[in-house]
C-alpha positions as CSV (number, residue, x, y, z in Angstrom):
1,M,125.6,-76.4,19.6
2,L,125.3,-79.3,21.9
3,G,128.5,-79.1,24.0
4,A,128.4,-80.1,27.4
5,T,124.6,-80.6,27.2
6,L,124.9,-83.5,25.2
7,A,127.9,-84.7,27.3
8,A,125.7,-84.8,30.3
9,A,122.9,-86.4,28.6
10,G,125.0,-89.1,26.9
11,L,127.2,-90.5,29.7
12,G,124.4,-92.0,31.6
13,T,123.3,-94.4,29.0
14,T,124.7,-97.7,28.2
15,T,124.3,-100.5,25.6
16,P,120.7,-101.2,25.4
17,A,119.6,-104.3,27.6
18,S,117.5,-105.5,25.0
19,A,120.6,-106.9,23.5
20,A,120.6,-110.5,24.5
21,E,124.5,-110.4,24.5
22,P,127.1,-107.9,24.2
23,V,128.5,-107.7,20.5
24,A,132.2,-108.8,20.3
25,W,133.2,-105.6,18.3
26,P,135.7,-105.5,16.8
27,D,135.7,-108.8,15.7
28,R,138.0,-108.1,12.6
29,P,140.5,-105.3,11.7
30,V,138.8,-101.9,11.7
31,K,139.7,-98.7,9.7
32,I,138.8,-95.0,10.4
33,V,138.8,-93.3,6.9
34,V,139.7,-89.8,7.0
35,P,139.0,-87.9,3.9
36,F,141.8,-85.4,4.3
37,P,145.6,-85.3,4.4
38,P,147.4,-86.2,7.7
39,G,148.0,-83.6,10.2
40,G,144.7,-81.8,10.1
41,A,142.0,-81.8,12.7
42,A,140.1,-84.6,11.4
43,D,143.2,-86.7,11.1
44,V,144.3,-85.7,14.7
45,Y,140.9,-86.6,16.2
46,A,140.6,-89.7,14.1
47,R,144.1,-91.2,15.3
48,L,143.1,-90.2,19.0
49,V,140.0,-92.0,18.8
50,G,141.5,-95.0,17.1
51,Q,144.1,-95.4,19.7
52,K,141.8,-94.9,22.6
53,L,139.2,-97.3,21.3
54,A,141.7,-100.0,20.7
55,E,142.8,-99.6,24.3
56,I,139.2,-99.6,26.0
57,T,138.2,-102.8,23.8
58,G,141.3,-104.5,24.6
59,N,143.0,-104.2,21.5
60,R,141.4,-107.2,20.2
61,Q,141.8,-105.9,16.7
62,P,144.0,-103.4,15.2
63,I,142.2,-100.0,14.3
64,V,144.2,-98.2,11.8
65,I,143.7,-94.7,10.2
66,D,143.3,-94.4,6.2
67,N,143.8,-91.2,4.8
68,K,141.9,-90.6,1.5
69,P,142.3,-87.2,0.7
70,G,140.9,-85.2,-2.3
71,A,138.0,-83.3,-3.7
72,G,136.8,-81.7,-0.6
73,G,136.5,-84.9,1.2
74,I,134.6,-86.6,-1.6
75,I,137.1,-89.2,-2.4
76,G,137.4,-90.8,1.0
77,T,133.7,-90.5,1.7
78,D,133.0,-92.3,-1.6
79,V,135.3,-95.2,-0.3
80,T,133.5,-95.4,2.8
81,A,130.0,-95.5,1.1
82,K,131.2,-98.4,-0.9
83,S,132.9,-100.2,1.9
84,P,131.3,-103.4,3.8
85,A,128.8,-102.3,6.2
86,D,130.1,-105.0,8.8
87,G,131.6,-102.6,11.6
88,S,134.9,-102.7,10.0
89,T,134.9,-99.3,8.3
90,F,134.1,-96.0,9.7
91,L,134.5,-92.3,8.3
92,M,135.6,-89.2,10.4
93,V,133.7,-86.2,8.7
94,T,133.3,-82.6,9.4
95,I,131.2,-79.7,8.2
96,G,132.0,-80.1,4.6
97,H,130.0,-83.5,4.9
98,A,126.9,-81.3,5.4
99,V,127.7,-78.6,2.7
100,N,128.9,-80.7,-0.1
101,P,125.3,-82.0,-1.0
102,F,124.0,-78.6,-1.4
103,M,127.4,-77.3,-3.1
104,Y,127.9,-80.0,-5.7
105,S,125.2,-80.8,-8.4
106,K,126.2,-84.4,-8.2
107,L,128.2,-86.7,-5.8
108,P,129.2,-90.4,-6.4
109,Y,127.2,-91.3,-3.1
110,D,124.0,-90.3,-1.5
111,T,125.0,-88.4,1.6
112,R,121.9,-89.0,3.6
113,A,121.1,-92.6,2.5
114,D,124.7,-94.1,2.3
115,F,125.6,-93.2,5.9
116,V,124.5,-93.6,9.6
117,P,126.2,-91.4,12.4
118,V,127.7,-93.2,15.1
119,G,128.5,-90.4,17.3
120,V,129.8,-86.6,17.5
121,V,133.5,-86.7,18.9
122,A,134.6,-82.9,19.4
123,E,133.4,-79.3,18.6
124,V,136.0,-76.8,17.8
125,P,135.4,-72.9,17.3
126,S,137.1,-71.0,14.7
127,V,138.8,-67.5,15.0
128,I,138.5,-64.5,12.8
129,V,142.2,-63.7,12.3
130,T,144.0,-60.7,10.4
131,G,147.4,-59.9,9.4
132,P,149.7,-57.0,10.6
133,A,148.0,-54.3,8.4
134,L,144.8,-54.7,10.3
135,K,146.2,-55.3,13.8
136,D,144.0,-52.9,16.0
137,K,140.6,-53.6,13.8
138,S,137.8,-54.9,15.7
139,L,135.1,-57.0,14.3
140,K,132.8,-53.9,13.8
141,D,135.6,-52.2,12.1
142,L,135.9,-55.1,9.6
143,L,132.1,-55.1,8.9
144,A,132.1,-51.4,8.4
145,M,134.9,-51.7,5.7
146,A,132.8,-54.5,4.1
147,R,129.8,-52.3,4.1
148,A,131.4,-49.3,2.9
149,K,132.8,-51.1,-0.3
150,P,130.9,-54.5,-0.8
151,E,132.9,-57.3,-2.3
152,E,136.2,-55.4,-1.8
153,L,137.2,-56.9,1.6
154,Q,138.7,-60.3,0.9
155,Y,139.0,-63.4,3.1
156,A,141.3,-66.5,2.7
157,S,139.9,-70.0,3.1
158,S,141.4,-73.5,2.9
159,G,139.0,-74.2,0.1
160,V,135.5,-74.0,-1.4
161,G,133.3,-75.6,1.1
162,S,135.8,-75.7,3.9
163,T,135.3,-74.7,7.5
164,S,136.9,-71.6,7.0
165,H,134.8,-70.7,3.8
166,V,131.5,-71.5,5.4
167,G,132.3,-69.9,8.8
168,A,133.0,-66.6,6.6
169,A,129.7,-67.1,4.6
170,L,127.7,-67.4,7.7
171,I,129.2,-64.1,8.9
172,E,128.2,-62.5,5.5
173,S,124.7,-63.9,5.9
174,M,123.9,-62.9,9.4
175,A,125.7,-59.4,9.0
176,G,124.4,-58.5,5.6
177,V,127.8,-57.8,4.0
178,R,129.5,-59.2,0.8
179,M,133.2,-60.2,0.9
180,T,135.2,-61.6,-1.7
181,H,136.3,-65.2,-1.0
182,V,139.7,-66.3,-2.0
183,P,140.3,-70.2,-1.7
184,Y,143.4,-72.0,-1.4
185,K,144.5,-75.7,-1.0
186,G,144.7,-75.9,2.7
187,A,144.9,-73.8,5.8
188,A,148.6,-73.2,5.7
189,P,148.9,-71.4,2.4
190,A,145.7,-69.4,3.3
191,L,147.2,-68.3,6.7
192,Q,150.7,-67.6,5.0
193,D,149.2,-64.9,2.8
194,V,147.1,-63.3,5.8
195,M,150.4,-63.1,7.7
196,A,151.8,-61.6,4.7
197,D,148.9,-59.1,4.1
198,R,148.2,-60.4,0.9
199,V,144.7,-61.3,1.9
200,P,143.2,-59.3,5.1
201,L,141.5,-62.1,7.0
202,S,140.5,-65.5,7.6
203,V,137.9,-67.5,9.5
204,D,140.3,-70.3,10.7
205,I,139.9,-73.2,13.0
206,I,141.5,-72.3,16.3
207,T,143.5,-75.6,16.1
208,S,145.7,-74.2,13.5
209,S,145.4,-70.5,14.2
210,L,146.3,-70.7,17.9
211,P,150.1,-71.0,17.7
212,L,150.3,-68.2,15.0
213,V,148.2,-65.9,17.3
214,A,150.3,-66.9,20.4
215,S,153.7,-66.1,18.3
216,G,152.0,-62.5,17.3
217,K,152.0,-63.4,13.7
218,L,148.2,-63.3,13.4
219,N,145.7,-61.0,15.3
220,A,142.8,-62.8,16.8
221,V,139.6,-60.5,16.4
222,A,136.8,-62.9,17.6
223,V,136.1,-66.5,18.3
224,T,133.1,-68.1,16.7
225,G,131.7,-70.0,19.5
226,A,128.9,-69.2,21.9
227,K,131.2,-68.8,24.5
228,R,135.0,-67.5,24.7
229,A,137.6,-69.8,24.0
230,P,139.7,-71.1,27.0
231,K,142.8,-70.9,25.2
232,L,142.0,-67.0,24.1
233,P,140.2,-65.8,27.2
234,N,140.6,-62.1,26.2
235,V,139.0,-62.5,22.7
236,P,135.5,-61.7,22.4
237,T,132.9,-63.8,20.7
238,V,131.6,-62.9,17.4
239,A,128.4,-62.4,19.0
240,E,129.8,-60.1,21.6
241,A,131.7,-58.3,19.0
242,G,129.0,-57.3,16.7
243,I,126.8,-60.2,15.3
244,P,124.2,-61.2,17.8
245,G,123.2,-64.8,17.9
246,Y,126.2,-66.0,15.7
247,E,127.6,-69.3,16.7
248,F,129.8,-71.5,14.7
249,V,131.8,-74.4,15.4
250,S,133.6,-77.1,13.3
251,W,132.1,-80.4,14.6
252,Y,133.9,-83.9,14.1
253,M,131.5,-86.9,13.6
254,L,132.1,-90.6,13.2
255,L,129.9,-92.3,10.6
256,A,129.4,-95.7,9.5
257,P,128.2,-97.2,6.0
258,A,124.4,-97.6,5.8
259,K,123.2,-100.9,6.9
260,T,126.0,-101.4,9.6
261,P,124.1,-103.9,12.0
262,K,122.3,-101.8,14.8
263,P,124.0,-104.0,17.5
264,V,127.4,-102.8,16.3
265,M,126.5,-99.2,16.0
266,E,125.1,-99.4,19.5
267,Q,128.3,-100.8,20.9
268,V,130.7,-98.5,19.1
269,N,128.3,-95.5,20.3
270,A,128.7,-96.9,23.8
271,E,132.6,-97.1,23.5
272,L,132.8,-93.8,22.1
273,R,130.8,-92.4,25.2
274,K,133.1,-94.3,27.5
275,L,135.9,-92.9,25.7
276,A,134.6,-89.4,26.2
277,A,134.6,-89.9,30.0
278,L,138.3,-90.4,30.0
279,P,140.4,-87.4,31.6
280,E,143.2,-88.0,29.3
281,F,141.1,-87.9,26.3
282,R,139.3,-84.9,27.2
283,A,142.4,-83.1,28.0
284,R,143.8,-84.0,24.5
285,I,140.9,-82.5,23.0
286,E,141.0,-79.5,25.0
287,D,144.6,-79.1,24.2
288,T,143.7,-78.5,20.7
289,G,141.1,-75.8,21.6
290,G,138.1,-78.3,21.1
291,Q,135.4,-79.6,23.2
292,V,134.5,-83.3,23.7
293,V,131.0,-83.8,22.9
294,T,128.9,-87.1,23.8
295,T,125.9,-88.2,22.0
296,T,123.6,-91.1,21.7
297,L,122.8,-92.7,18.3
298,P,119.4,-90.6,18.1
299,Q,121.4,-87.6,19.2
300,A,124.0,-87.8,16.6
301,S,121.2,-88.5,14.0
302,D,119.4,-85.2,15.1
303,Y,122.6,-83.2,15.2
304,L,123.6,-84.1,11.6
305,N,120.0,-83.5,10.4
306,A,120.2,-79.9,11.9
307,E,123.4,-79.2,10.1
308,F,122.0,-80.1,6.7
309,T,119.2,-77.8,7.3
310,R,121.6,-75.1,8.4
311,W,124.0,-75.3,5.6
312,A,121.2,-75.9,2.8
313,K,120.0,-72.4,3.8
314,V,123.6,-70.7,3.9
315,V,124.8,-72.5,0.5
316,K,121.5,-71.2,-1.1
317,E,121.7,-67.6,0.2
318,R,125.4,-67.1,-0.5
319,N,125.3,-69.0,-4.0
320,I,128.1,-71.2,-2.9
321,K,129.2,-73.6,-5.8
322,A,132.0,-75.9,-6.2
323,D,134.8,-75.0,-8.4
């Protein structure tokens, strides 16, 4: 993924000089729609972005977070698609946004045509976690179990098409194994059953797993990023542990309704890049196990297009369908 490379590339640019005058954004109250319940990573990052954007724009207008959970993010995404394209509404999305158009036969919006990327905010790795019964098992051990008895080894996720689902599906795809998916309504009940050994494992975002690993309630087998996670320095990457080339991070991106004026898009993108340079902002993201990512508008568009291509392939290979 992009990580520090885009951070370095993006910080050197500013709002294009071709704009005759700076856009006075925000010139009206702003909302960031989060298509998930409060408390999750998307909600945490949206609130942090909203707070810091308000500060660096001089608190000219309120920036509020509007949680619209349901249907795997579809409800809140649809609300945003139908909102005015005037710089007053944005949407914080993650991997599900790139998975849903291939997983659902029909959506109430056009995922590609109805939105435009404003910028990537952060990337967060996941971690393969197991319960007490598999405490001493490595990733190679788990893969051997899956190969010996196809579809017998189960993994818990926070829902169909969620980060934990597609992260495990990518492991299946790249390792050539078949496990059985057990979807839950959220990360908390999924991890509860892993801790109780009712389901052997999960591929969970580090933000929610880290406290449970630290307390000894879960065992960290491998992290999914390209590098070891600073919060879990002794845990190998999936690539190191048995699946060369594997890399998977959950990303968080700000979108706007299509036809939002280009000058507004350019200014909000420039404000996001200023935000990413703030030490306190970077520290807050890193505290959650994530990494700040900085993109220009074209880089954000390329990033999302690459994710559409990637997950279209995985969804087709693993025959992932919505319930």
